[in-house]
C-alpha positions as CSV (number, residue, x, y, z in Angstrom):
1,M,-16.7,39.2,12.9
2,A,-16.6,38.7,9.1
3,L,-12.8,39.1,9.1
4,K,-12.4,36.6,11.9
5,M,-14.5,34.1,10.0
6,K,-12.5,34.5,6.8
7,L,-9.2,34.0,8.8
8,L,-10.7,30.9,10.5
9,S,-11.8,29.4,7.2
10,A,-8.3,30.0,5.7
11,V,-6.7,28.3,8.7
12,I,-9.0,25.2,8.4
13,G,-8.6,25.1,4.7
14,A,-4.8,25.2,4.9
15,S,-4.7,22.4,7.5
16,L,-7.0,20.2,5.4
17,S,-5.3,20.7,2.1
18,M,-1.7,20.9,3.2
19,G,-1.5,18.4,6.1
20,A,0.8,15.5,6.0
21,Q,-0.2,13.1,3.2
22,A,-0.6,9.4,3.9
23,G,0.1,6.4,1.8
24,N,-1.5,2.9,1.4
25,I,0.2,-0.5,1.1
26,F,-1.0,-4.0,0.5
27,I,1.4,-7.0,0.8
28,T,0.6,-10.6,-0.1
29,G,2.4,-13.9,0.2
30,H,0.8,-15.1,-3.0
31,D,2.2,-14.6,-6.5
32,S,-1.2,-13.7,-8.0
33,D,0.4,-11.7,-10.7
34,E,2.2,-14.7,-12.0
35,H,-0.9,-16.9,-11.7
36,A,-3.0,-14.3,-13.4
37,N,-5.4,-14.1,-10.5
38,G,-7.1,-10.9,-11.5
39,A,-9.8,-11.2,-8.8
40,Y,-7.1,-11.3,-6.1
41,M,-5.2,-8.4,-7.5
42,S,-8.4,-6.3,-7.9
43,A,-9.2,-6.9,-4.3
44,G,-5.8,-5.6,-3.1
45,L,-6.1,-2.6,-5.4
46,D,-9.6,-1.9,-4.3
47,Y,-8.4,-1.8,-0.7
48,L,-5.6,0.6,-1.6
49,L,-7.6,3.0,-3.7
50,F,-11.1,2.7,-2.2
51,G,-10.9,0.9,1.1
52,T,-13.6,-1.6,0.1
53,A,-14.6,-3.8,-2.8
54,Q,-15.7,-2.2,-6.1
55,A,-17.3,-3.4,-9.3
56,G,-16.6,-2.7,-13.0
57,N,-14.1,-0.3,-14.4
58,R,-12.6,1.7,-11.5
59,N,-11.1,4.3,-13.8
60,K,-7.8,4.0,-12.0
61,T,-4.3,3.5,-13.4
62,V,-1.7,1.0,-12.2
63,A,2.0,0.9,-12.9
64,F,3.3,-2.7,-12.8
65,I,7.0,-3.2,-12.1
66,N,7.9,-6.3,-14.1
67,T,10.3,-8.3,-12.0
68,F,11.3,-10.7,-14.8
69,N,9.1,-13.6,-13.8
70,G,7.0,-13.5,-17.0
71,A,3.9,-12.1,-15.2
72,N,1.9,-9.3,-16.8
73,P,-1.4,-8.4,-15.1
74,T,-2.6,-6.2,-18.0
75,T,-5.1,-8.8,-19.2
76,P,-6.2,-10.2,-15.8
77,L,-6.9,-6.6,-14.6
78,G,-8.4,-5.5,-17.9
79,G,-11.8,-3.9,-17.6
80,N,-11.1,-3.0,-14.0
81,F,-7.8,-1.1,-14.1
82,A,-5.6,0.4,-16.8
83,V,-2.1,-1.2,-16.4
84,S,1.2,0.1,-17.7
85,V,4.2,-2.2,-17.5
86,F,7.8,-1.0,-16.5
87,N,11.1,-2.9,-16.3
88,A,12.5,-3.5,-12.8
89,D,15.6,-1.3,-13.6
90,A,16.4,2.1,-12.2
91,A,14.7,4.0,-15.1
92,G,11.6,1.8,-15.0
93,I,11.1,2.0,-11.3
94,N,11.6,5.7,-11.3
95,S,9.0,6.1,-14.1
96,A,6.5,3.9,-12.3
97,L,6.8,5.9,-9.0
98,N,6.9,9.3,-10.6
99,G,4.4,8.8,-13.5
100,G,1.3,10.0,-11.7
101,F,-0.3,6.5,-11.5
102,D,-3.0,5.8,-8.9
103,A,-1.1,2.7,-7.7
104,V,2.2,0.9,-8.2
105,M,2.3,-2.9,-8.2
106,V,5.6,-4.7,-7.6
107,G,5.7,-8.1,-9.3
108,S,6.6,-11.3,-7.5
109,G,10.3,-11.7,-6.6
110,A,12.0,-14.0,-9.0
111,D,15.1,-12.2,-10.1
112,G,18.2,-11.1,-8.2
113,T,18.8,-8.0,-10.3
114,A,15.3,-6.8,-9.8
115,N,15.7,-7.3,-6.0
116,T,18.9,-5.2,-6.1
117,N,17.3,-2.5,-8.1
118,L,14.2,-2.3,-5.8
119,L,16.5,-2.1,-2.7
120,A,18.4,0.8,-4.4
121,A,15.1,2.6,-4.9
122,S,13.9,2.4,-1.3
123,G,14.2,6.2,-0.9
124,L,11.9,6.7,-4.0
125,F,9.4,4.3,-2.5
126,T,9.4,6.2,0.8
127,T,8.8,9.5,-1.0
128,Y,6.1,8.0,-3.2
129,F,4.3,6.5,-0.2
130,N,4.6,9.5,2.1
131,G,3.3,11.6,-0.8
132,G,0.0,9.7,-0.7
133,G,1.0,6.8,-3.0
134,S,-0.5,3.3,-3.0
135,V,1.9,0.3,-3.2
136,Y,0.9,-3.4,-3.9
137,I,3.7,-5.9,-3.3
138,N,3.5,-9.5,-4.5
139,T,5.4,-12.3,-2.9
140,D,9.0,-13.3,-2.6
141,E,10.0,-16.4,-4.6
142,G,13.3,-17.3,-3.1
143,F,14.8,-14.2,-1.5
144,G,13.0,-14.2,1.8
145,Q,12.8,-11.0,3.8
146,N,15.3,-9.3,1.6
147,W,12.7,-9.1,-1.2
148,F,10.5,-6.8,0.8
149,N,13.3,-4.6,2.3
150,F,12.7,-1.7,-0.1
151,V,10.0,-0.7,2.4
152,P,10.3,-0.8,6.2
153,S,9.6,-4.0,8.2
154,F,6.0,-5.0,8.6
155,G,6.8,-8.3,10.3
156,A,9.1,-11.3,9.6
157,T,8.8,-13.1,6.3
158,V,8.8,-16.9,6.5
159,A,9.4,-18.8,3.2
160,N,7.3,-21.9,2.9
161,S,6.8,-24.8,0.6
162,I,3.0,-24.7,0.2
163,S,2.3,-26.0,-3.2
164,T,-1.4,-26.7,-3.0
165,S,-4.5,-24.6,-3.1
166,G,-7.4,-24.8,-0.7
167,I,-5.6,-24.1,2.5
168,F,-6.2,-20.4,2.9
169,T,-9.1,-18.4,4.3
170,P,-10.1,-14.7,4.0
171,T,-10.7,-12.7,7.2
172,A,-13.8,-10.5,7.6
173,A,-11.6,-7.6,6.4
174,G,-10.6,-9.7,3.4
175,L,-14.2,-10.4,2.5
176,A,-14.9,-6.7,2.7
177,I,-12.4,-5.9,0.0
178,G,-13.6,-8.7,-2.3
179,L,-11.4,-11.7,-1.3
180,T,-13.5,-14.9,-1.2
181,Q,-12.6,-18.5,-0.3
182,A,-12.4,-19.4,-4.0
183,I,-10.2,-16.4,-4.8
184,V,-7.6,-17.0,-2.0
185,D,-7.5,-20.7,-2.8
186,A,-6.9,-20.1,-6.5
187,D,-3.1,-20.0,-6.4
188,V,-0.3,-21.0,-4.1
189,T,1.8,-18.9,-1.8
190,H,5.5,-18.5,-1.2
191,N,5.4,-16.6,2.1
192,Y,3.5,-16.1,5.3
193,F,4.3,-13.4,7.8
194,T,4.9,-13.4,11.6
195,G,5.1,-10.6,14.2
196,V,2.7,-8.4,12.3
197,D,1.5,-5.4,14.4
198,T,-2.3,-5.9,14.1
199,T,-2.9,-2.6,15.9
200,L,-1.4,-0.9,12.8
201,F,-1.9,-3.4,9.9
202,T,-5.1,-5.0,8.8
203,V,-5.0,-8.8,8.1
204,F,-6.9,-10.0,5.1
205,E,-5.9,-13.7,4.8
206,L,-4.7,-16.5,7.0
207,T,-3.5,-20.1,6.6
208,A,-6.5,-22.3,7.4
209,Q,-4.9,-25.7,8.0
210,N,-1.6,-27.3,8.7
211,N,0.2,-28.1,5.5
212,A,3.9,-28.6,4.7
213,G,4.7,-27.6,8.3
214,V,2.8,-24.3,8.1
215,P,0.7,-23.7,11.2
216,V,-2.9,-22.6,11.1
217,G,-3.6,-18.9,11.4
218,Q,-0.5,-17.4,9.9
219,V,-0.8,-14.1,8.1
220,V,-0.8,-14.4,4.3
221,A,-1.9,-10.9,3.3
222,L,-2.0,-7.6,5.2
223,G,-2.3,-3.9,4.5
224,L,-2.2,-0.3,5.9
225,R,-4.2,2.7,4.8
226,S,-3.4,6.3,5.7
227,G,0.1,5.4,6.9
228,Q,3.5,7.1,6.8
229,I,7.1,5.9,6.7
230,T,9.2,7.6,9.4
231,S,12.7,6.9,10.8
232,G,11.0,4.3,13.0
233,G,9.3,2.5,10.1
234,F,5.6,2.3,9.3
235,S,3.2,4.4,11.4
236,S,-0.3,5.8,11.3
237,G,-0.6,8.8,9.1
238,N,-2.9,10.6,11.6
239,G,-0.1,12.6,13.1
240,V,1.2,16.1,13.6
241,P,0.7,18.5,10.7
242,E,3.6,19.3,8.4
243,P,5.7,22.3,9.3
244,A,4.2,24.4,6.5
245,T,0.7,23.7,7.7
246,M,1.7,24.4,11.3
247,G,3.1,27.7,10.2
248,L,0.0,28.7,8.4
249,M,-2.1,27.8,11.4
250,L,0.0,29.9,13.7
251,L,-0.3,32.8,11.3
252,G,-4.0,32.4,11.2
253,F,-4.3,32.3,14.9
254,A,-2.1,35.4,15.1
255,G,-4.5,37.1,12.7
256,L,-7.4,36.2,14.8
257,A,-5.8,37.8,17.8
258,V,-5.1,41.0,15.9
259,A,-8.7,41.1,14.7
260,R,-10.0,40.7,18.3
261,K,-7.8,43.6,19.5
262,R,-9.2,45.8,16.7
263,N,-12.7,44.9,17.6
264,K,-12.1,45.9,21.2
265,A,-10.5,49.2,20.2
């Protein structure tokens, strides 16, 4: 019996520690990095790293990929997160994704070279995400859907000309991660998103009134926790164990069978 319990514990431990890892992602139509909206960025990072709103120093590190729009969230996030800034070139993106940071934030899209470099690094983003990484993506500023194409599709990006505040609203899920009416209305947005799979993604913010031709109720911010990127795009991470884990489980069950035979002998 003792041998059987040890084998069973080993199997359970292996499945828990070596199962497929799952990543987290938060995407917003705002350029809160450029507008130094630290409260908005903190809410998105809290969702990625904790799942709910936090207070004070989170003792977490963030790699910010500077997309040449002059934004630098180091000061706005100061006291909450420790931020390191990297250039949006091949070396900088690689360092951000492989530097052991708790989250990686991509700055708002304002530079064609940065866009090209991010697209070239899509494989690195997939590896980082599927390894349990957390990615925060700020808005496009003129490139449309192409800006976001270093990750799989999460819906269709619609560029808009909203240039006033006060026309957004947080959802209940947005309130839970720390987004308030004042925070979402503090800066403008360049995108909203349509066709979002709300059975997979959580919606945190919507347009609240018709402005500049933008209908009410359009998705402005969304996210996914415990997800994976597969050949079919984003999916829930609660799937089949990795091959290594499955192998260990089969070995464990084989060991249990042997132990049972010995006990009967």
